[in-house]
N, C-alpha and C positions, 0 to 999 in steps of 0.2 A: 913705668910704674905699674905694679900689679893691682888688680881690682881689690878693693877693700869693701867690707860690708858697710852699708849706710848706718849712721848713728842716730838714735832717738834722743832728742834734747827736751829739756823743760821749756815751757812756753815763755819764760822770762830770760832765756839764755841769749847772750849777746853773740851774734854771728859776725865774725870778721872775715875779710876777704881771704886770708890765709886758711882759716877753718873751712870756709865754703869751698875753696879750690881743692884742698886736700881731701875733703869728704865727698865732693860731687863732681866738680869739673874734671879733675884728673881721672876719675872713673869713666866719665863720659868720653874723654879723649882716648882711652884705651879700648873702647868698644869696637866691635866689628862694623865696618862701613859697608853697606850694600848699594849697588848701583843697578838700576834697571833702565835701559834705554830702548825704546820701541819706536819704529818708524810709524808715523801716523798717516802717511800718504805714500803712494808709489813714487818712484823717481826713475827716470829713463835716460838712456844714452843711445844715440843713433849715429851710425857711421863714424865712430871715433874709438881709438885705442888709447886715448889720453886719460889717465886716471883722474877721476873727479872725487872731491870730498863728499862723503855721504852727508846728506842734509840733516840727519838725526843721530847718527852714531858716532859720537865723540864724547870725551869727558876730560876734565882737568885732574892732574895728579900732582902730588908734592914730591920733593926730592927724596930719594931713597925708599919710596914706598914699594910694596909688593902687592900685586893684584892677581887674582885668578878669575878667568872668564869662561863662560859658555856662550858661544855666539851661534844663533840659529839664523842663517841667511837664506831667505826665501826669494827666489828670483825666477824670471822667465828670460830665455835667450834662444835665438835660432842656433841650431847645431853648428852652422858655419861661423857664427859670431863668437859663440862661447862667452865666457866671462873670466876676467882676472880680478883678483882681490889683493888689496895691499893695506898696510897699516903704517902710519908715520908717527914719530915721537921724537922729541929733541935729544933725549939721552936714555940709556938703559939697554936692556936686552929683552926681546920678545921671543918666547918659546911657543911654537904652534904645532898643533896636531889637527889636521883637517880630514874629515871623513867624507868621501864622495864617490861617485861612480865614474870611471874613466870611459870616455866616448868610444875609444877604439876597441877596448876589450870588454866593455860592459861589466867590469868587475869592480868590486869595492876597493878603493885605494885609501890609505891613510898616509898622509905626508906630514912629516914633522921636521922641524929645524929651529935653530936659535938665530935670531937676527939682532944685530947690535946697533948702537947709537945712530939715530937719525936715518936709518936705511929704510927705503921704501921697498917692500918685497911683494912680488906678484906670484900667484898661483895661476896656471892656465890649464886649458883642456879639461874642464871638470863637469861639463854638462852632458847629460844623457838626452836623447831626443825628446822633445815636447816641452810644454810649459810647466810652470810651477815646480821648480826644482828646490831642493834643500841641501845646503852644505852645513854640516855641524862642525864648528871649530872650537876646540878646547885649547886654552892658552894660559900662560903665566907671564906676566909682565913685571920685570924687576927694574924699577926706575933708577937712573943714575943720579948724580949730584945736582941735576937741574930738573925742577918741576916743569910742567907745561901741559900741552894738549896731546892726548892720544886720539888719533883720527883714523876712522875707517875710510877706505877708498875703494873704488872699483871702476871698471871700464869693460868694453868689448875686448876680447882677446884678439879677434880679427875684425876689422872694420866691416860693417854690414848695414844695409838699409833697414833691416828689421830691428826694431828697438829691443835693447836689453834692458830689463826692468827689475830694479830691486823693489820688492813688494812691501806694501803696508803689512805690519806684523813682524817684520824682521827685528831681531832683538839681540842686545848684549845684556847678559846678566853677570855682574861682577861682584867680587867680594875683596875688600882690602884686608890682607892677612898680616901685613906688617908695615 
């Protein structure tokens, strides 16, 4: 339903559910939904390449919804450990474009791809030397016929005794576009 302008009524006008829904609820349901998820604490992984669910970066979605995201992932990792990123969801397609610096060439890399229903996808080898790295991920998620949870995941790309830390302040900013 398209947005319609609100109506001004007399004070003695009887409002029925049908009138209320047509004039207010339906407009509210067609509005743009925004999501902001921010890590409120650091989370670390030591000596493990097994993907873990991020403790703060997930959201639920409905069937056939379309979301666009800007993800700013702040982390620290030893160069030998690196980090891998993944996203899981029960149905749909995730289109990703991640901007980062490659450790081998120290050049900016933009990796993009579409991943389908229920696939866990990992990027690896994305850390430049030192702490406090940033990977900017731009993505579009087109949900399939099943709603569920969109979950961010990450781990060390190579097992290392130095902790890989997803930092407080890492965020997902999303907008439901359909």
